[in-house]
N, C-alpha and C positions, 0 to 999 in steps of 0.2 A: 587666356583660358583655353586649354585644349578641349576640343569637343570631338569625341569619338562617335561618329554618326554612322549608323547602319540602316539603310533604307532600300530593301529589307536585308537582314543578315542571312547568310547561308545556314547559320545555326545560332540559336540563343537559348541557353540553358542555365539552370541553377545546379550547383554541385557542391560536394564537400570532400575534404581530405582529412584523414585521421580516424581515430577510433571514437565511437560514441562516448560522449562526455567530454571530449577534447577535440572536437572537429572544428576545422576552419571552413567557413562557407563562402562561396564565390558565385558571381554572375559572370557568364562568359559569352561574348559575341564574336562570331567569326564571319568574315566576308571580304571579298576583293583582295585576298592575300594578306589580310590583317587579322590579328587576334587581340582582343581586349579582355582582360580579366580584372574584375574589381572585387574587393573583399567586403563582406557585410556580416551582420549578426544573424543567428538562426531566427530570431523573432522578426527580422526584416524580411527574410525569405517567406515566412509564414504570412506576414501582413501583405506582402506584394501578391502572393497567390490568392489570398482571400479577396483583396480589393479588385484584382483582375476579374475574378469570377463575378463579383458584385457589379462591376462596370459593364461587363458583357451582358449580364442578366437585365440590367437597366436599359441598355441600348436595345435589346430585343423587346423589352416591354414597351418602351416609348415608340418604337417603330411599328408596333402592332404585328410583329413577325415579318415585316417587309425587308428588314436588313438580314443579310446572310450571316447569321451568327449561330454556330452549332451549339446545341444544348450540352454536349459532351465533347471530349477531345476526339477528333477523327483518328482512326487507327493508323492511317498512313503517315500521320505526323508525329507519332510516338517516338521519342528519342530517349533510350535508356543507356546510352553509351557513357563512358567516363569523360571527364573534362579533357580538353585538348591540352597537350603538353607543348611547351613548358608552361607551368602554372606560375606566372610572374605577376604579382598584384600591381596593377597600374595605379590604383588609389583605393582608399577606404571610403565606402559610401556613408554619407550623412543623411541627406534627405532624398526622397524619391517622389516623383509625380507621375500621374497617369492621365491620359487624355484619349478621347475617341476622335479620330479624324474622319468625319462623315463623308467628305469628298473622296478619299482614298479607301474608305471602309477598312481602316486599320487602327490598331491600338498603338499609341506612342508612349513609350516608357522612358523616363529620364531618371538617372541615378547621379546625384551630384556629390562631389567629394566633400568629406567632412571638413569643417573649418578647424584650423588649429586654435589653441586656446588664445593666442594673441589676436588672431583675426576675428574671434568670436565677439569680442567687445569693440574692437576698432578695425573694421575691415579695410584693407589696403586697396586703393583704387587701381594699383598696378598689378596685383596678383588676384586673379579670379579663380574660383575652384574649377577643377576639371569636371566634365560631364560626359556620361555615356548615354547616348540617345539611340533608341532602337524602335523601328517601325515594323510591326508584325501583323499578320492577318488575325482575324478572330479565331480561326481554327488553330493557328500556331500558339495563340494566347491560351486557349483551352489546354493544349498539349503541355505548354510550359507550366500551367497551374497544376495539372495532374502530376507531373514529375516533381515539382517543388513541394507539394503536399506529401508525397510519398517520401521524399528526402527528409523532411522535417519529422515525419512519423517514424523513420527508421532509427531514431536515437535510442537512448536507454529506455527500457520498459518502466512504466510507472508502478509505484508501490500500490498494492491493492487496498491498503488502509488509508494512506495519507495523500496518495497521488503524486508525491515527489519522485524524481527519477531515482532508480535503483542503480547503485554502482556494483561492480563485480564483487567487491568485498562487503556489500550491504550498505546500509545508511542508518543514520540516527533518525528513527521514526517518532514523530510527535505523538502518534497514537499509541506507541508502546512506552510512553513516559520517558523517552530519551534513551531507551535501551537499543543497542545495535543488534540487528538480526540480519542473517545472510539472505533470508527471504521472509518478508513479512506477510504472513497469511493469517486469516481469521483463525482464532483458537490458539495461536502462538502468542507469546508475549513475555514480557519481563515482569511478571507479577509474582 
């Protein structure tokens, strides 16, 4: 099982390639002359960002404010740069875990390779899934969350009637009884 361990990375970000509606999402860690890029789904990026915020809020709450966890992303840790190239997917993420290392005051993020269909039912003892393990500070975790949430929100705008994503050519809106509109706005419709 290859373990891509970064403790800490020089850079750890979520990013996407492509046009809204057909983007490919990635986590990327860089450090010590290595670059690891793993693919994942948009909902996994959103879930990771939400859970990171929840974890940090809980650490802050349980410590009574004694742990150095910023409430928001420190400005100096903001990273809005593009993904590093080459973007070569090392593996596709299946499960992710989060932990708080109290001794190091760091968040530990693990992204495990998705199991193939054959391994899903009968895992082979010889082949274990690859793992990306990243140790980052609480401030870096808040910065990661801010970027990841902005990345997820930068997709297609929602229809004001049904909330589903709007394509450039419109979409079939359930609130318009199946009629296709280029922009669904109140007052317009297929009536």
